[in-house]
C-alpha atoms as a printed R data frame, in Angstrom:
    type eleno elety resid chain resno       x       y       z
1   ATOM     1    CA   MET     A     1  23.359 160.478 124.195
2   ATOM     2    CA   ARG     A     2  24.069 158.271 121.177
3   ATOM     3    CA   ARG     A     3  26.573 155.491 121.755
4   ATOM     4    CA   PRO     A     4  29.415 155.404 119.183
5   ATOM     5    CA   ARG     A     5  29.162 152.583 116.671
6   ATOM     6    CA   PRO     A     6  32.047 150.074 116.848
7   ATOM     7    CA   SER     A     7  34.494 150.595 114.035
8   ATOM     8    CA   SER     A     8  34.983 147.794 111.526
9   ATOM     9    CA   ALA     A     9  38.360 149.176 110.409
10  ATOM    10    CA   VAL     A    10  40.396 146.940 112.726
11  ATOM    11    CA   PRO     A    11  38.891 143.612 111.587
12  ATOM    12    CA   VAL     A    12  39.175 144.654 107.945
13  ATOM    13    CA   LEU     A    13  42.788 145.722 108.436
14  ATOM    14    CA   ALA     A    14  43.559 142.447 110.205
15  ATOM    15    CA   CYS     A    15  42.080 140.492 107.319
16  ATOM    16    CA   LEU     A    16  44.145 142.456 104.821
17  ATOM    17    CA   VAL     A    17  47.347 141.869 106.786
18  ATOM    18    CA   GLY     A    18  46.573 138.165 107.087
19  ATOM    19    CA   ALA     A    19  45.887 137.873 103.385
20  ATOM    20    CA   LEU     A    20  48.937 139.812 102.260
21  ATOM    21    CA   ALA     A    21  51.539 138.451 104.714
22  ATOM    22    CA   PRO     A    22  52.176 135.089 102.992
23  ATOM    23    CA   ALA     A    23  52.533 136.734  99.591
24  ATOM    24    CA   GLY     A    24  54.883 139.382 100.929
25  ATOM    25    CA   LEU     A    25  56.927 136.784 102.800
26  ATOM    26    CA   ALA     A    26  57.189 134.599  99.718
27  ATOM    27    CA   ALA     A    27  58.346 137.588  97.706
28  ATOM    28    CA   ARG     A    28  61.164 138.188 100.191
29  ATOM    29    CA   THR     A    29  62.263 134.511 100.310
30  ATOM    30    CA   PRO     A    30  65.142 133.990  97.860
31  ATOM    31    CA   ALA     A    31  64.697 131.214  95.318
32  ATOM    32    CA   LYS     A    32  66.894 128.162  95.896
33  ATOM    33    CA   ARG     A    33  69.944 128.401  93.718
34  ATOM    34    CA   PRO     A    34  70.810 125.406  91.552
35  ATOM    35    CA   ILE     A    35  73.975 123.456  92.326
36  ATOM    36    CA   VAL     A    36  76.745 123.165  89.759
37  ATOM    37    CA   VAL     A    37  77.633 119.469  89.395
38  ATOM    38    CA   PRO     A    38  81.334 118.905  90.134
39  ATOM    39    CA   LYS     A    39  83.492 116.620  88.024
40  ATOM    40    CA   VAL     A    40  83.972 113.241  89.736
41  ATOM    41    CA   THR     A    41  85.372 111.160  86.874
42  ATOM    42    CA   GLN     A    42  88.900 110.058  85.960
43  ATOM    43    CA   THR     A    43  90.799 111.671  88.860
44  ATOM    44    CA   TYR     A    44  88.621 110.621  91.823
45  ATOM    45    CA   ASP     A    45  88.204 107.106  93.200
46  ATOM    46    CA   LEU     A    46  84.615 106.160  94.085
47  ATOM    47    CA   GLY     A    47  84.944 107.025  97.761
48  ATOM    48    CA   ALA     A    48  86.393 110.460  97.028
49  ATOM    49    CA   ALA     A    49  83.821 111.054  94.274
50  ATOM    50    CA   TYR     A    50  80.993 110.187  96.680
51  ATOM    51    CA   SER     A    51  82.394 112.594  99.321
52  ATOM    52    CA   ARG     A    52  82.756 115.403  96.781
53  ATOM    53    CA   LEU     A    53  79.133 115.071  95.675
54  ATOM    54    CA   TYR     A    54  77.931 114.806  99.281
55  ATOM    55    CA   LYS     A    55  79.716 118.032 100.243
56  ATOM    56    CA   ALA     A    56  78.147 119.751  97.225
57  ATOM    57    CA   GLY     A    57  74.658 118.741  98.426
58  ATOM    58    CA   LEU     A    58  74.198 115.975  95.846
59  ATOM    59    CA   ARG     A    59  73.884 112.174  95.918
60  ATOM    60    CA   MET     A    60  75.626 109.440  93.960
61  ATOM    61    CA   SER     A    61  74.347 106.215  92.434
62  ATOM    62    CA   ILE     A    62  76.249 103.300  90.892
63  ATOM    63    CA   PRO     A    63  73.889 101.260  88.698
64  ATOM    64    CA   GLN     A    64  76.007  98.089  88.660
65  ATOM    65    CA   ALA     A    65  77.665  95.814  91.217
66  ATOM    66    CA   PHE     A    66  81.262  96.751  91.937
67  ATOM    67    CA   SER     A    67  84.281  95.766  94.050
68  ATOM    68    CA   LEU     A    68  86.648  97.831  96.158
69  ATOM    69    CA   ARG     A    69  90.148  96.868  97.220
70  ATOM    70    CA   SER     A    70  92.821  98.851  98.979
71  ATOM    71    CA   LEU     A    71  95.120  97.976  96.054
72  ATOM    72    CA   CYS     A    72  92.462  98.696  93.400
73  ATOM    73    CA   LEU     A    73  90.161 101.652  94.067
74  ATOM    74    CA   PRO     A    74  88.097 102.175  90.897
75  ATOM    75    CA   THR     A    75  87.365 105.502  89.270
76  ATOM    76    CA   ALA     A    76  84.360 106.333  87.107
77  ATOM    77    CA   ARG     A    77  84.760 107.211  83.448
78  ATOM    78    CA   THR     A    78  81.245 108.603  83.023
79  ATOM    79    CA   GLN     A    79  78.823 110.676  85.074
80  ATOM    80    CA   LYS     A    80  75.271 111.825  84.431
81  ATOM    81    CA   PRO     A    81  74.463 114.704  84.718
82  ATOM    82    CA   ALA     A    82  77.807 115.841  83.335
83  ATOM    83    CA   ALA     A    83  80.157 118.183  85.179
84  ATOM    84    CA   ASP     A    84  79.040 121.851  85.229
85  ATOM    85    CA   ALA     A    85  75.352 120.971  84.755
86  ATOM    86    CA   ARG     A    86  72.986 122.822  87.093
87  ATOM    87    CA   VAL     A    87  70.656 120.724  89.223
88  ATOM    88    CA   ALA     A    88  68.528 121.043  92.357
89  ATOM    89    CA   ARG     A    89  70.011 120.287  95.777
90  ATOM    90    CA   GLY     A    90  69.676 116.575  96.567
91  ATOM    91    CA   ALA     A    91  69.770 115.518  92.904
92  ATOM    92    CA   THR     A    92  71.493 112.237  92.002
93  ATOM    93    CA   VAL     A    93  74.609 111.865  89.859
94  ATOM    94    CA   ALA     A    94  74.990 108.384  88.344
95  ATOM    95    CA   VAL     A    95  78.534 107.174  87.648
96  ATOM    96    CA   GLY     A    96  79.585 104.274  85.437
97  ATOM    97    CA   GLN     A    97  82.285 102.501  83.409
98  ATOM    98    CA   LEU     A    98  84.387 101.797  86.484
99  ATOM    99    CA   THR     A    99  88.081 101.050  86.049
100 ATOM   100    CA   CYS     A   100  91.056 100.853  88.367
101 ATOM   101    CA   PHE     A   101  94.812 100.726  88.195
102 ATOM   102    CA   LEU     A   102  96.264  97.930  90.288
103 ATOM   103    CA   GLY     A   103  98.727  98.957  92.941
104 ATOM   104    CA   SER     A   104 101.655  96.828  94.018
105 ATOM   105    CA   PRO     A   105 102.297  96.142  97.701
106 ATOM   106    CA   SER     A   106 105.639  96.937  99.240
107 ATOM   107    CA   GLY     A   107 107.203  97.333 102.646
108 ATOM   108    CA   ALA     A   108 107.736  95.033 105.572
109 ATOM   109    CA   ALA     A   109 104.934  92.981 107.095
110 ATOM   110    CA   GLN     A   110 103.494  94.682 110.158
111 ATOM   111    CA   ARG     A   111 102.879  93.044 113.475
112 ATOM   112    CA   ALA     A   112  99.704  90.959 113.278
113 ATOM   113    CA   ALA     A   113  96.432  92.360 114.647
114 ATOM   114    CA   VAL     A   114  93.490  90.452 116.102
115 ATOM   115    CA   VAL     A   115  90.545  90.704 113.704
116 ATOM   116    CA   PRO     A   116  87.275  91.921 115.313
117 ATOM   117    CA   ASP     A   117  83.851  90.572 114.396
118 ATOM   118    CA   PHE     A   118  82.531  92.954 111.744
119 ATOM   119    CA   SER     A   119  79.326  91.025 111.033
120 ATOM   120    CA   GLY     A   120  76.433  93.497 110.892
121 ATOM   121    CA   ALA     A   121  78.752  96.517 111.116
122 ATOM   122    CA   PRO     A   122  78.983  99.250 108.461
123 ATOM   123    CA   ALA     A   123  81.647  98.376 105.899
124 ATOM   124    CA   SER     A   124  83.212 101.785 106.544
125 ATOM   125    CA   SER     A   125  84.132 100.767 110.116
126 ATOM   126    CA   ALA     A   126  85.822  97.555 108.925
127 ATOM   127    CA   VAL     A   127  87.862  99.443 106.316
128 ATOM   128    CA   HIS     A   128  88.785 102.077 108.905
129 ATOM   129    CA   TRP     A   129  90.063  99.346 111.247
130 ATOM   130    CA   ALA     A   130  92.142  97.743 108.488
131 ATOM   131    CA   GLU     A   131  93.719 101.040 107.470
132 ATOM   132    CA   GLN     A   132  94.435 102.039 111.069
133 ATOM   133    CA   ASN     A   133  96.363  98.776 111.396
134 ATOM   134    CA   GLN     A   134  98.087  99.248 107.999
135 ATOM   135    CA   LEU     A   135  96.402  96.135 106.619
136 ATOM   136    CA   TYR     A   136  94.989  95.430 103.167
137 ATOM   137    CA   TRP     A   137  91.275  94.875 102.646
138 ATOM   138    CA   GLU     A   138  88.818  93.800  99.943
139 ATOM   139    CA   LEU     A   139  85.062  94.234  99.478
140 ATOM   140    CA   ASP     A   140  83.901  91.947  96.696
141 ATOM   141    CA   ARG     A   141  80.773  92.377  94.555
142 ATOM   142    CA   LEU     A   142  79.003  95.139  96.428
143 ATOM   143    CA   PRO     A   143  75.401  95.591  95.252
144 ATOM   144    CA   ALA     A   144  74.556  98.588  93.089
145 ATOM   145    CA   LEU     A   145  74.539 101.827  95.075
146 ATOM   146    CA   ARG     A   146  71.188 103.502  95.596
147 ATOM   147    CA   PRO     A   147  71.136 107.254  96.325
148 ATOM   148    CA   SER     A   148  71.303 108.060 100.031
149 ATOM   149    CA   SER     A   149  72.181 110.933 102.348
150 ATOM   150    CA   ARG     A   150  74.839 109.044 104.326
151 ATOM   151    CA   PRO     A   151  78.167 110.914 104.436
152 ATOM   152    CA   GLN     A   152  80.477 108.087 103.260
153 ATOM   153    CA   LEU     A   153  80.153 105.609 100.409
154 ATOM   154    CA   LEU     A   154  80.749 102.551 102.602
155 ATOM   155    CA   ASP     A   155  78.219 103.715 105.199
156 ATOM   156    CA   ASN     A   156  75.678 102.347 102.698
157 ATOM   157    CA   TYR     A   157  76.837  98.724 103.161
158 ATOM   158    CA   VAL     A   158  76.786  96.240 106.046
159 ATOM   159    CA   VAL     A   159  79.323  93.405 106.387
160 ATOM   160    CA   THR     A   160  77.772  89.943 106.056
161 ATOM   161    CA   SER     A   161  80.905  87.739 106.066
162 ATOM   162    CA   GLN     A   162  84.637  88.075 106.536
163 ATOM   163    CA   ARG     A   163  87.842  86.134 106.101
164 ATOM   164    CA   PRO     A   164  89.779  85.544 108.290
165 ATOM   165    CA   ALA     A   165  87.243  84.987 111.038
166 ATOM   166    CA   ALA     A   166  86.926  87.147 114.125
167 ATOM   167    CA   GLY     A   167  89.686  86.438 116.646
168 ATOM   168    CA   SER     A   168  92.225  85.462 113.987
169 ATOM   169    CA   LEU     A   169  95.612  87.125 113.666
170 ATOM   170    CA   LEU     A   170  96.086  89.070 110.444
171 ATOM   171    CA   ALA     A   171  99.295  90.626 109.149
172 ATOM   172    CA   ARG     A   172  99.764  92.913 106.176
173 ATOM   173    CA   GLY     A   173 101.340  90.157 104.123
174 ATOM   174    CA   THR     A   174 104.024  87.536 103.912
175 ATOM   175    CA   ALA     A   175 107.451  87.808 102.350
176 ATOM   176    CA   CYS     A   176 107.648  86.748  98.717
177 ATOM   177    CA   PRO     A   177 109.106  83.243  98.454
178 ATOM   178    CA   GLY     A   178 112.633  83.263  97.108
179 ATOM   179    CA   ALA     A   179 112.692  87.040  96.790
180 ATOM   180    CA   ALA     A   180 116.182  88.406  96.288
181 ATOM   181    CA   SER     A   181 115.286  91.914  97.446
182 ATOM   182    CA   ASP     A   182 113.696  93.160 100.636
183 ATOM   183    CA   GLY     A   183 110.250  94.709 100.657
184 ATOM   184    CA   CYS     A   184 108.418  92.185  98.443
185 ATOM   185    CA   LEU     A   185 105.081  91.201  99.962
186 ATOM   186    CA   VAL     A   186 102.298  88.777  99.191
187 ATOM   187    CA   PRO     A   187  99.228  90.625 100.558
188 ATOM   188    CA   THR     A   188  96.967  88.904 103.074
189 ATOM   189    CA   PRO     A   189  93.888  91.171 103.015
190 ATOM   190    CA   LEU     A   190  90.798  91.211 105.166
191 ATOM   191    CA   ILE     A   191  88.222  89.947 102.636
192 ATOM   192    CA   MET     A   192  84.586  90.879 103.191
193 ATOM   193    CA   ARG     A   193  81.180  90.539 101.577
194 ATOM   194    CA   ALA     A   194  78.478  93.102 102.305
195 ATOM   195    CA   ARG     A   195  74.824  93.874 101.584
196 ATOM   196    CA   ALA     A   196  73.148  97.194 100.910
197 ATOM   197    CA   ARG     A   197  72.091  98.973 104.079
198 ATOM   198    CA   ARG     A   198  68.382  99.632 104.465
């Protein structure tokens, strides 16, 4: 009796499936859609602009040093790419020509709070503390912002110095000298310097 010869159909079929599977899978994978760049100039301060780009899947850069103050949050007058441009996810939008409109403090001075030591902490945590205690704050001459995937603008900076020092009492402000009307304040902000976070 002759023994049946082994069929080579199965190995050939396996090779064909292996060769065609990646191509078929790639054909079924939808291409990544481009992201429409949102407008972040004029009506958004830098923190809000950063958050808007982050939520859209984009990053922000600021090519020059800049300052942030609770009474003067700058907005950008230019952005590149412009609003409504289509870019890949993770692309960077550079903003420039920063300007701000100074606010004027008002209201009664709050009870003083003990200032923590923010040295080495993200600038965002120091600002959060100040705002939770209804205090004013300043971040002077922050280095240019490099693109990053951190969710908040100030997560990209680390506090290097502060005034007043840790353990000091800090109030929102002092009453204006000789003021005839109530509610006039001379601000006493938490003033900080920070470096770019690695």
